[in-house]
DRENMIDREN-303556 format. One record per residue (C-alpha): x, y, z; residue in three letters. Coordinates in steps of 0.001 Angstrom, whole numbers, padded with zeros to 6 digits, always signed. Each point is the difference from the previous one (the first is absolute). Last residue first. Layout:
N
XYZALA...
END
This chain:
125
-116865-032174+081125PHE+002783+000916+002338GLN+003287-001808-000185LEU+001517-000853+003363GLY+001200-003514+000282ALA-003429-001071+001380GLU-001731+001634-003010ARG+002709-002271-002298ALA-000820-003007+001948ALA-003978+000426-000609ASP+000641+001083-003641ALA+001802-003415-000615LEU-002117-001961+002146ALA-003109+001167-002140LYS+001599-000895-003995VAL+001184-003188+001954ARG-003531-000899+000997GLY-002813+002141-001005HIS-000471+003338-001245TYR-000926-001617-003052LEU+002144+000332-003028TYR-000254+003123-002653GLY+003285+000997+000763GLY-000452+000894+003793ARG+001061+003976-000888ASP+000826+001574+003506PHE+000261+003565+000126VAL+002892+000993+001844VAL+001048+002146+003448LYS+003301-000492+001503THR+002589+000677-002643VAL+003347+001688+000751GLY+002042-002593-002057LYS+001250-001745+002843ALA-003366-000335+001106LYS-001083-001859-003313ALA+002850-002194+000492ARG-001458-000859+003055GLU-003553-000295-000964ALA+001161-002241-002856ILE+002067-002267+002227THR-003146-000706+002646LYS-002218-000831-002995GLY+002275-002393-001434VAL+000361-001308+003115THR-003618-000680+000527LYS-000622-001515-003413ALA+002954-002312+000446ALA-002190-001325+003141ALA-003252+000299-002032VAL+001274-002820-002234ASN+001374+000419-003800GLY+003364+001086+000624GLY+001281-003531+000888SER+003644-000271+002051VAL+002061-002836-001464HIS+002225-001041+002954LYS+003188+001024+001546LYS-000904+003157+000335SER+003357+001740+001336ASP+000824+001593-003508PRO-003302+001622-000470LYS-000682+000390-003830LYS-003190-002117+000438GLY-001486+002742+001891LEU-000011+002284-002529GLU-002093-001431-002797LEU-002996+000691+002633SER+000443+003418-001609SER+000738+003822+001309ALA-000069+003451-001948GLN+000489+003534+000003ALA+000038+003396-001250LEU-001783-001646-003540THR-000137+003356-002044ALA-002766+000981-002427GLY+000333+003656+000887SER-003344+000713+001055SER-001099-003858+000601ASP+002960-000204+002821ASP-000169-004119+000633ILE+001352-001909+003273LEU-000108-003239-001839GLN-000664-003319+002117VAL+000643-003768-001521TYR-001472-003329+001392ILE+001683-003229-001050HIS-001163-003421-001019GLU-003593-000095-001561VAL+000049+003944-001364SER-000533+002919+002438ARG+000395+003457-001059TYR-000584+003141+002658VAL+000045+003298-001212ASN+000893+002574+003201LEU-001500+003159-001949ARG+002685+003095+001352PRO-001633+002604+002288ARG+002098+003349+000193GLU+001629-000458-003492SER-003591-001301-001306THR-001494-003224-000756GLY-003163-000686-001704ALA-003266-001556+000896ILE-003243+000099-001870LYS+000470-000920-003248ARG+002325-002155+000949ARG-002755-002342+002501LEU-001861-000392-003935ARG+003498-000799-001681VAL+000315-002723+003060HIS-003117-001357-000297VAL+000322-000572-003704ARG+003388-001732+000728GLY-001033-002122+002277ARG-002484-001267-002526LYS+002429-000918-002405GLN+002083-001924+002379ASN-003195-002262+000945LYS-000192-000465-003790SER-002684+001744-001652LEU-002737-002280-002254LYS-001585+001052-002927ASN-003183-001608-000527ILE-000876-001102-003409MET
END
């Protein structure tokens, strides 16, 4: 009998393999990405103290009072906005250099858009 892994289980294994190699410090926190079907989430994590320094997500896009229509968080435009937001919040905390943790996802599409937007907004990785 063949034990099939789901797509998310495979991603989890890749993420564990990546996490063996990278870790965030107080000088260079880890920029962790989680991508769901409808939203994208990103956190700045200091692994030495186990603290989350800043976070941003596409859930915040729908909360704007001037927005009359529903804003989707599962697209590249939302990922760019989240990348810009996390870079601004990181700079407010005094963080300019980070270690990028793609979370087991391919560096493509929304993950790449988020990373590029964070770089354009001033984060170095």
